[in-house]
C-alpha positions in Angstrom: -0.2 0.3 -0.1 1.6 3.4 -0.8 1.3 5.9 2.1 -0.8 8.9 1.9 0.5 12.1 0.5 2.9 14.1 2.4 5.6 17.0 2.1 7.8 14.2 0.9 5.7 12.0 -1.2 3.9 14.7 -2.6 6.2 15.0 -5.2 5.8 11.5 -6.7 2.0 11.7 -6.3 2.1 14.9 -8.9 4.1 12.9 -11.2 1.7 10.1 -11.0 -1.1 12.5 -11.5 0.4 14.3 -14.5 1.0 10.8 -16.1 -2.9 9.9 -15.6 -3.7 13.3 -16.4 -2.3 13.3 -19.9 -4.5 10.4 -20.9 -7.7 12.4 -19.9 -7.3 15.9 -20.8 -8.7 17.1 -23.9 -8.9 20.4 -25.8 -6.1 22.0 -24.1 -3.1 23.2 -25.5 0.0 24.7 -23.5 2.8 27.2 -24.2 5.0 25.0 -25.8 2.2 24.1 -29.0 2.0 20.5 -28.4 -1.2 18.8 -29.4 -3.0 16.5 -27.1 -2.1 13.5 -29.2 1.9 14.5 -29.2 1.4 14.7 -25.5 0.0 11.3 -25.0 2.8 10.1 -27.2 5.4 11.4 -25.2 3.8 10.4 -21.9 3.2 6.9 -23.0 6.8 5.9 -24.5 7.6 2.2 -25.4 10.0 0.3 -23.3 12.6 0.7 -26.3 12.2 4.3 -26.1 12.5 4.8 -22.6 16.0 2.7 -22.7 17.1 5.0 -25.8 17.0 7.9 -23.4 18.2 6.2 -20.2 21.1 5.4 -22.4 22.1 8.8 -22.7 21.8 9.3 -19.2 25.2 10.5 -16.9 26.0 8.4 -13.6 26.9 10.2 -10.4 30.9 9.7 -9.5 30.6 7.4 -6.3 34.4 8.3 -5.6 33.4 11.7 -4.8 30.9 10.4 -2.1 33.3 8.5 0.4 30.8 8.7 3.0 28.5 6.3 1.3 31.2 3.5 0.5 29.7 1.3 2.4 26.3 1.7 1.1 24.5 -0.2 -2.0 22.7 1.3 -4.7 19.5 0.1 -2.9 20.6 1.7 0.2 20.6 5.1 -1.4 17.4 5.2 -2.0 15.5 3.0 0.2 12.5 4.5 2.0 13.2 8.0 0.4 10.5 10.1 -0.9 11.6 12.9 -3.8 14.7 13.6 -5.5 18.6 13.0 -4.7 18.4 10.0 -1.9 21.5 9.9 0.2 23.4 11.8 -2.3 21.6 14.9 -1.6 21.7 14.1 2.3 25.6 14.1 2.0 25.7 17.1 0.3 23.7 18.8 3.0 25.5 17.1 6.1 29.0 18.5 4.5 27.8 22.0 5.2 26.7 21.4 8.7 29.0 21.4 11.8 27.6 18.3 13.7 29.2 17.2 17.0 28.3 14.3 19.0 25.4 14.9 21.6 24.0 18.0 19.8 20.4 18.0 18.8 19.0 17.9 15.5 15.0 18.5 14.3 14.8 16.3 11.1 11.6 18.2 9.9 9.5 16.4 7.1 11.8 13.1 8.0 9.6 10.7 5.9 10.4 7.1 6.8 13.4 8.0 8.9 16.4 7.4 6.8 18.1 10.7 7.2 17.4 10.8 11.1 19.3 7.2 11.1 22.2 8.5 9.2 22.7 11.4 11.2 22.6 9.6 14.4 24.8 6.4 13.7 27.4 8.7 11.7 27.5 11.9 13.6 26.6 10.6 16.9 23.7 13.1 17.3 20.2 13.3 18.9 17.6 13.3 16.6 14.0 14.5 17.0 12.1 13.1 14.0 9.0 14.7 12.9 6.6 14.0 10.1 2.9 14.4 9.2 2.1 11.3 7.6 4.5 8.6 9.0 3.5 7.5 12.2 5.6 7.6 15.3 5.2 4.0 16.3 6.5 3.0 12.7 9.4 5.3 13.1 9.9 4.2 16.7 9.9 0.3 15.5 12.4 1.1 12.8 14.9 3.4 15.1 14.9 0.5 17.4 15.4 -2.2 15.0 18.3 -0.2 14.0 19.9 0.1 17.5 19.0 3.8 17.5 16.1 4.1 19.8 17.9 5.8 22.3 19.0 8.6 19.7 16.0 9.3 18.1 12.5 10.3 19.1 9.7 10.4 16.5 6.8 12.5 16.7 3.8 12.6 14.0 2.2 16.1 13.5 1.7 19.1 11.0 5.0 21.2 11.1 3.1 24.4 10.6 1.3 23.9 13.7 3.0 24.9 17.0 5.8 22.6 17.5 6.2 20.8 21.0 9.7 21.8 21.6 11.4 24.5 24.2 12.8 27.7 22.6 16.3 27.3 21.6 16.2 23.5 21.7 18.0 22.4 18.4 21.5 23.1 17.5 20.6 22.3 13.8 17.2 21.7 11.8 17.7 19.3 8.8 14.8 19.5 6.4 15.0 17.5 2.9 12.4 17.5 0.3 9.5 19.1 2.3 10.5 22.7 2.8 9.1 24.3 -0.3 5.6 23.0 0.5 5.2 25.0 3.4 8.3 27.0 4.3 7.5 30.2 2.5 4.0 30.2 4.4 3.9 33.9 6.1 5.0 33.4 9.6 6.4 29.9 9.4 10.0 30.6 9.4 10.0 33.1 12.4 8.1 30.4 14.5 10.4 27.7 13.3 13.6 29.7 14.5 12.5 29.9 17.8 13.4 26.3 18.4 17.0 26.9 17.1 19.6 28.1 19.3 21.4 31.3 18.1 24.5 30.4 16.1 22.8 27.0 14.9 22.2 26.2 11.2 19.1 25.6 9.2 19.8 23.2 6.2 17.3 22.4 3.5 18.0 20.3 0.5 15.4 19.8 -2.1 14.3 19.8 -5.6 14.4 23.3 -7.3 13.7 25.0 -10.3 16.5 26.5 -13.0 14.5 29.3 -13.6 11.5 30.9 -12.1 8.4 30.5 -14.2 7.7 33.4 -16.5 4.6 35.7 -16.2 3.3 34.1 -19.6 4.0 30.4 -18.1 2.2 31.3 -14.6 -0.6 32.1 -16.9 -0.4 29.1 -19.1 1.8 26.8 -17.7 4.1 24.0 -19.2 2.1 20.9 -19.6 4.4 18.8 -17.6 4.1 20.9 -14.8 0.5 21.8 -14.7 -2.0 18.9 -14.6 -4.5 18.5 -12.1 -5.2 15.0 -10.5 -8.4 12.9 -12.1 -11.4 12.0 -10.1 -11.8 11.7 -7.2 -9.1 14.1 -6.2 -9.3 16.6 -9.0 -9.5 19.5 -6.4 -5.6 19.2 -6.3 -3.7 21.4 -8.5 -0.6 20.2 -9.0 0.8 23.2 -10.4 -0.5 25.6 -7.8 0.4 23.4 -4.8 3.8 21.8 -5.9 5.3 23.5 -8.8 4.5 27.3 -8.5 6.2 26.6 -4.6 9.2 25.6 -6.0 11.6 28.2 -6.8 15.5 29.0 -7.8 18.3 28.5 -5.2 18.5 32.5 -5.5 14.8 33.0 -5.0 15.5 30.8 -1.6 18.8 33.1 -0.7 16.9 36.0 -1.0 13.9 34.3 1.2 16.3 33.5 3.8 18.3 36.9 3.9 15.2 39.1 4.0 14.0 37.3 7.2 16.7 39.4 9.0 17.3 36.3 11.3 19.4 34.4 9.1 22.8 34.4 7.4 23.0 32.5 4.5 26.3 30.3 4.3 25.6 28.3 1.7 23.3 28.1 -1.3 23.9 26.1 -4.4 22.7 23.9 -7.1 24.6 20.5 -6.6 27.4 20.4 -9.7 26.1 16.7 -10.3 22.3 17.4 -10.0 21.5 16.3 -13.4 23.5 12.7 -12.7 21.7 12.4 -9.6 18.2 13.0 -10.9 18.9 10.9 -14.0 20.3 7.7 -11.6 17.1 7.5 -9.6 14.9 7.7 -12.7 17.1 5.0 -13.9 16.8 3.0 -10.9 13.0 3.2 -10.8 12.9 1.9 -14.1 15.6 -0.8 -13.8 13.5 -1.9 -10.6 9.8 -1.4 -11.6 9.4 0.8 -9.1 5.9 3.5 -10.1 6.2 2.9 -14.1 4.1 6.3 -13.9 6.7 8.3 -12.3 9.4 7.0 -14.3 7.3 8.3 -17.7 6.6 11.7 -16.1 10.2 12.3 -14.8 11.7 11.3 -18.4 9.2 13.7 -19.9 10.5 16.4 -17.8 13.9 15.8 -18.3 13.4 15.8 -21.8 11.4 18.9 -21.9 14.3 20.6 -19.9 16.8 19.8 -22.1 16.0 22.9 -24.2 13.5 24.9 -22.2 13.2 26.6 -18.8 12.8 26.0 -16.1 13.9 22.2 -16.0 14.0 20.6 -12.2 17.5 20.3 -10.6 18.5 19.8 -6.8 20.2 22.3 -4.5 21.4 23.0 -0.9 21.3 26.0 1.2 22.5 26.1 4.8 21.8 29.4 7.0 23.1 30.2 10.6 20.8 31.8 13.2 21.7 35.4 13.8 23.0 36.1 17.4 20.9 38.9 17.9 
């Protein structure tokens, strides 16, 4: 059974929705000028066509990730939602000054793999928070990994008042969920009350290579703009997902404008394309969500000569002392 949509699972649900919607949409054309028949053909590629595209994909250089030497390819993506897997997590962790015994909030922790990695390799205490993954499931998983005494789970909506003390955390770590709620007015100042002065807030996520143009906001590219078919047609994937994604530069400006943070790192992954393509290849080879594979292929192909395309980035900021 698939988990319900969450800040981390929603991108996959969006991709699924796009794939399904293209078969049911009618009489609609986007700014690419593609006909419905052409879009249907694109989003329903044969296996030979998929293999042809996959043969052009690049592969991340594992030697540049020594932290993952003991991890298999399956380990890199097990129980992860959204783009990047452990590749993205490592890029995030390299920007942090974690020390044994420090306390970390894993915001939107999903199924807890990043919490486990931080507790195991950095000796930190982790508070793992997610909206949809139950605390019981996470507690059992952490105990099975021998980390039950280092990680505490809670299931709740991150946009609600958090049950933590002021300045409780040395670090707040947020992978593949911040864009869904982080720019909501008032959220960032509330979150930062729980971070120590001098502490770090790190987010890693999918991002856009460029902001949507005014024309695209009015008439979005078809690969980003479908609604879910019935009975979930109230979900607008463009409004609820892609419009909330921005460029790394947009997020830098947003964080700096808060007056509460000093941005230390904000950059697109230099191997973002390879990391993203490798995930799609892995999903195809392991028959994980064929609809997801189709729409990811479509987005990659569309983005080869159009903007915006999807990428990955890391931003780390330090909370100011005053």
